[in-house]
C-alpha angles and dihedrals in degrees: 000000000000119000109266117249127215114264113252093221092060123081110267086244131020114224108190154137127234140223137170125222101240094044095055103023097041134222128341134157094316141113096264092054088060090042092056092043088056088058096247094135121087112269091010087277122172123202093230108167090337106197090344087239088152089071099023102046092113090056091047094047088050088058094049090051091049091051088059103254128148102196143041129198115205135155134235112233108226094202091062092049097045108018092168125026111280094001109112117194103215089194089063091052092045088053093054090044088054094049090054093044090048089051089051091051090056095049094258117135107221116228107187125203113210097197121027103166101288129101130193111263091244092051096046091049088056089057102273118233089342090068126095113259092018093136097065099066092038093052091047088054089050090051097049091046096048092047093051096046102034097098091062104023120074096172133055130183109199099194132019114213096334096184093050088052091055095040096050097040103034107024110027094029093218097123133033130333084025099217128156100203113133094180088072094062096086098039094044092046091051090050092052090047091054092047088050089058092043092050089054091062093044090054094046089052090054100033112017094181098048121112113238123201145145125238100231119192112222133185131202100237115198130177113253091216136018091249113124092237091057093046089049091049091051092049089048093050090051093049096047100038103031108028114026099069093046092048089055095052105026093107089059098049131097092187138004116237113210121201109190132175115143152342132261128216108221134208127177087251093048107037100149103018106138114233092004107166126206121260109289093031139277116348093212145015115322129217127221085261086061088245120142115241106236115166093170086063091064089054091049097053094044089057090048092053093050085080089075090062093221130124110267127215121190096226096183134012121147149119137248107222142130088210106087091189088060087049090053093051091046090053095047094047095048094043088052089052089050090050093051092051092049092048087054093057103266106146099236112168105173149007125209119190115218111248129029087181139019100260149166105300100205115244088008098059121205097333104096114074111209101155135126079199116050116221125206098211094200093059104014088234116159128217124181109228119228092244088068086075089068095058090040091057094050089049094053090050092061125225113011106259101140130004118262114234115288115272112250091221100077141039121250116252 
């Protein structure tokens, strides 16, 4: 299969921000609604209406346009579209069609994620993706969504962070369905890889010109000590977590989506422990998620992904903090790393900040603040944070070839 080219009718570089349906629209008849009702979220929080993006999406898109962006990544909530097996709600499809159309009218290219962690309640109760025959209803949902949105949406992400989904739900037990069954890691990851490939064919049948990708979470794994066991463990972690899924599906991708947040210090005893810090504590600034800030890791991973010879879109990169100067410095440092990789020839075609809005951060509830746009959850009032000007300046400058001058509003990392 020849390497995909970037469509001439798209901007040469997508500058955007991202959301997911459940996190900004709130709970529906899905597995996370039940998880929240069971008290499994920090502080007994429930998503409720979340940011009420379901009703306020036009206002939110106006703000993204004003920031200066040219793209918006959002997801379609399957449980709204198919609340019961075989019963499709045309009003829900009309809603997402209108979100895509509204983005287009504001000069924002919509990129739609088809699975962003949540499952309809009925599908989850059947066993979710682990159940026999799970692919049929999922692929039917992919087909109907693409058919409805294709006139406005040129870019589809099939799965968001498939290995995180499996790790958190089936290995660590911190997300639905709450299982701690490590033996499922390999089998479920393979099943999702197969569905990614099958969804590619479904999407191409409905929208031959659409770009199809996956948003693959990657971590910059580093050995905590120079000992050979720790170096080997870091290499193995990168191989299993970063590489294996992409290698399985690369022949059915038009682009690779990279979700990048942090580095992990690896020992032979802790090869895949999220957020594990080296002995003595973190080696750099830490976000409110206890994640180390490591802009060099973004550059390293972009170079590693170049071997696939596919366009690369950073589908998520962001910081949870209430200190907007810290967010400004984070953006400047990571965008400079992005520019260095691009200048070195890495085929980067987009950058989406996570997140467009403060939102419901899964098992952590409403505590972490990721948004370019601050949300007062009591009143649903929006406020664009000053750090958004950094991303807006890069977006107005075009593709990232050289960093704009540093913003005076924040300290350097």
